[in-house]
C-alpha positions in Angstrom: -59.2 -61.5 236.4 -61.9 -58.8 236.9 -65.4 -58.9 235.5 -68.0 -56.1 235.5 -71.5 -56.8 236.9 -72.8 -56.8 233.3 -70.2 -59.3 232.2 -71.0 -61.6 235.1 -74.7 -61.4 234.6 -74.2 -62.2 230.9 -72.6 -65.5 231.8 -75.3 -66.6 234.2 -78.3 -68.9 233.7 -80.5 -67.7 236.6 -82.5 -70.6 237.9 -85.4 -71.7 240.1 -85.5 -75.4 239.4 -85.9 -76.9 242.8 -89.0 -79.0 243.5 -90.0 -76.5 246.3 -89.7 -73.4 244.2 -93.2 -71.8 244.2 -94.8 -68.9 242.4 -93.2 -66.3 244.7 -89.8 -67.7 243.8 -90.6 -67.5 240.1 -91.6 -63.9 240.5 -88.4 -63.1 242.4 -86.5 -64.8 239.5 -88.2 -62.6 237.0 -87.6 -59.4 239.0 -83.9 -60.3 239.3 -83.7 -61.1 235.6 -85.2 -57.7 234.6 -82.8 -56.0 236.9 -79.6 -57.8 236.0 -80.3 -59.2 232.5 -78.7 -62.6 232.8 -78.0 -64.8 229.8 -81.2 -66.8 230.5 -83.6 -68.0 233.1 -84.6 -71.6 233.9 -87.6 -72.9 235.7 -89.2 -76.3 235.9 -91.6 -76.9 232.9 -94.8 -76.1 234.8 -93.6 -72.5 235.4 -92.6 -71.8 231.8 -95.7 -69.8 230.9 -95.5 -67.8 234.1 -91.8 -66.8 233.7 -92.4 -66.1 230.0 -95.2 -63.8 230.7 -93.4 -62.1 233.6 -90.4 -61.4 231.3 -92.5 -60.1 228.4 -90.9 -56.6 229.0 -87.3 -58.1 228.9 -87.0 -59.8 225.5 -83.2 -59.9 225.8 -83.4 -62.5 228.5 -83.7 -66.0 227.0 -86.2 -68.4 228.5 -84.7 -71.8 229.1 -86.4 -75.1 229.6 -85.2 -78.4 231.3 -85.7 -81.8 229.6 -85.6 -85.1 231.5 -84.9 -83.1 234.7 -83.5 -84.1 237.1 -83.0 -87.9 236.6 -82.6 -88.2 232.8 -84.4 -91.5 233.0 -87.4 -90.8 230.7 -87.7 -92.5 227.4 -86.3 -90.8 224.3 -89.8 -90.2 222.9 -90.8 -88.5 226.2 -87.7 -86.3 226.1 -88.3 -85.3 222.5 -92.0 -84.5 223.2 -91.0 -82.4 226.2 -88.5 -80.5 224.1 -91.1 -79.8 221.4 -93.6 -78.5 224.0 -91.0 -76.3 225.7 -90.0 -74.8 222.4 -93.7 -74.1 221.6 -94.0 -72.4 224.9 -91.2 -70.0 224.0 -88.0 -71.6 225.4 -84.9 -70.5 223.4 -82.5 -72.9 225.1 -82.9 -76.4 226.5 -80.8 -78.2 229.2 -81.3 -82.0 229.0 -80.2 -84.5 231.5 -78.2 -87.4 229.9 -79.5 -90.9 230.7 -77.1 -91.6 233.5 -78.1 -95.2 233.9 -77.7 -96.0 230.2 -74.3 -94.2 230.1 -73.1 -96.2 233.1 -74.4 -99.4 231.4 -72.3 -98.9 228.3 -75.3 -98.2 226.1 -73.4 -95.6 224.0 -75.6 -95.7 221.0 -78.8 -95.3 223.0 -77.4 -92.4 224.9 -76.3 -90.7 221.7 -79.7 -91.3 220.1 -81.3 -89.8 223.2 -79.3 -86.6 222.8 -79.8 -86.5 219.0 -83.6 -86.8 219.4 -83.7 -83.8 221.8 -81.4 -81.8 219.5 -83.7 -82.5 216.6 -86.8 -81.6 218.5 -85.1 -78.4 219.6 -85.3 -77.1 216.1 -82.0 -75.3 216.1 -82.2 -74.0 219.7 -79.0 -74.7 221.7 -79.1 -77.9 223.7 -76.9 -78.3 226.8 -76.3 -81.9 228.0 -76.2 -82.3 231.8 -73.8 -85.1 232.7 -74.5 -85.1 236.5 -70.8 -85.7 237.1 -71.3 -86.6 240.7 -72.6 -90.0 239.6 -69.9 -90.7 237.0 -66.3 -91.8 236.9 -63.8 -89.7 235.0 -64.0 -92.2 232.1 -67.8 -91.9 232.0 -67.5 -88.1 232.0 -65.2 -88.4 229.0 -67.6 -90.7 227.3 -70.5 -88.4 228.0 -68.7 -85.5 226.4 -67.9 -87.6 223.3 -71.6 -88.7 223.0 -72.8 -85.1 223.5 -70.5 -83.9 220.7 -71.6 -86.7 218.4 -75.3 -86.1 219.3 -75.1 -82.5 218.1 -75.3 -80.8 221.5 -73.9 -77.2 221.8 -72.8 -77.4 225.4 -71.9 -79.8 228.2 -73.0 -79.0 231.7 -71.7 -80.4 235.0 -74.8 -81.0 237.0 -78.5 -80.4 237.6 -77.7 -78.9 241.0 -79.7 -81.6 242.6 -76.8 -83.9 243.2 -74.5 -83.4 246.3 -71.8 -81.9 244.1 -71.4 -80.7 240.6 -69.3 -77.7 239.5 -66.0 -78.7 240.9 -62.7 -77.5 239.4 -61.8 -81.1 238.6 -65.1 -81.7 236.7 -64.8 -78.5 234.7 -61.1 -79.1 233.8 -61.9 -82.7 232.9 -64.7 -81.6 230.5 -62.5 -78.9 229.0 -59.8 -81.5 228.3 -62.4 -83.5 226.4 -64.3 -80.9 224.4 -61.9 -77.9 224.1 -63.5 -75.3 222.0 -65.9 -77.7 220.3 -68.6 -77.3 222.9 -69.4 -74.6 225.5 -69.0 -75.7 229.1 -71.6 -74.8 231.7 -70.8 -75.1 235.4 -73.7 -75.7 237.7 -74.2 -77.1 241.2 -72.6 -75.6 244.2 -71.4 -72.2 242.8 -71.7 -69.8 245.7 -69.4 -66.8 245.0 -67.8 -64.6 242.5 -64.5 -66.2 243.3 -65.9 -69.6 242.3 -67.1 -68.2 239.0 -63.6 -66.7 238.3 -61.9 -70.0 239.1 -64.1 -72.1 236.9 -64.0 -69.5 234.1 -60.2 -69.9 234.1 -60.6 -73.6 233.7 -62.9 -73.2 230.7 -66.5 -72.7 231.8 -68.3 -69.9 230.0 -71.9 -70.3 231.4 -72.9 -70.7 235.0 -76.1 -72.1 236.4 -76.9 -70.3 239.7 -80.0 -70.4 241.8 -81.8 -67.2 242.5 -81.0 -67.1 246.2 -77.2 -67.6 245.6 -77.2 -65.3 242.6 -78.4 -62.4 244.7 -75.3 -62.7 246.8 -73.1 -63.0 243.7 -74.6 -59.9 242.2 -74.2 -58.0 245.4 -70.6 -59.0 245.5 -70.1 -57.7 241.9 -71.8 -54.4 242.8 -69.6 -54.0 245.8 -66.4 -54.7 243.9 -67.5 -52.3 241.1 -68.3 -49.5 243.5 -64.9 -49.9 245.1 -63.1 -49.7 241.8 -62.3 -46.2 240.5 -64.5 -45.6 237.5 -65.7 -49.2 237.6 -68.0 -50.6 235.0 -71.6 -51.4 235.8 
């Protein structure tokens, strides 16, 4: 399975969503986005206006926003309000963290209503539900997928990237067995190479959340493999 640099970039949500990511990191994120044209870029909410302004010359790059990040433990009204504000600031996609504690407590209806409220506030923008698989059993992952589907989400995502593990082959395969083609699968958390992207793609993932530092190495790997291929695509 071979992908061109353009194809790989088009599957990546380029991120700077760590607590320590400062303005210099956001500017580096914008520069990489202008160069490689990823599917989208994600920052913490306080940096949304900055990344939006920095990418004014690259309208093809979607600005993403995170809701209830990274714990998912806010009230539903707080999450809906955050979604509304992020949309008003120009975010075209939202990644929301599922309420992990409620999910593990068997509060299915409240979890679904939480998702549905954010989907409603998103006003038609795609909403990806982050399961944070590291903290869930396989049965809880299955339930999270079902509630995401019932809540109107467009995608299920493995992890925030803040947990010790996230985008494992097991997690992606498990999610794919639950949602099939009904929802897109986004793998995030611990993706460090082009080989990992290819492996997870084969298991069903079609979007990949990758931090700006790691993405630089992945893009360089793509460029190197493209240069080595006769007449390779760029």
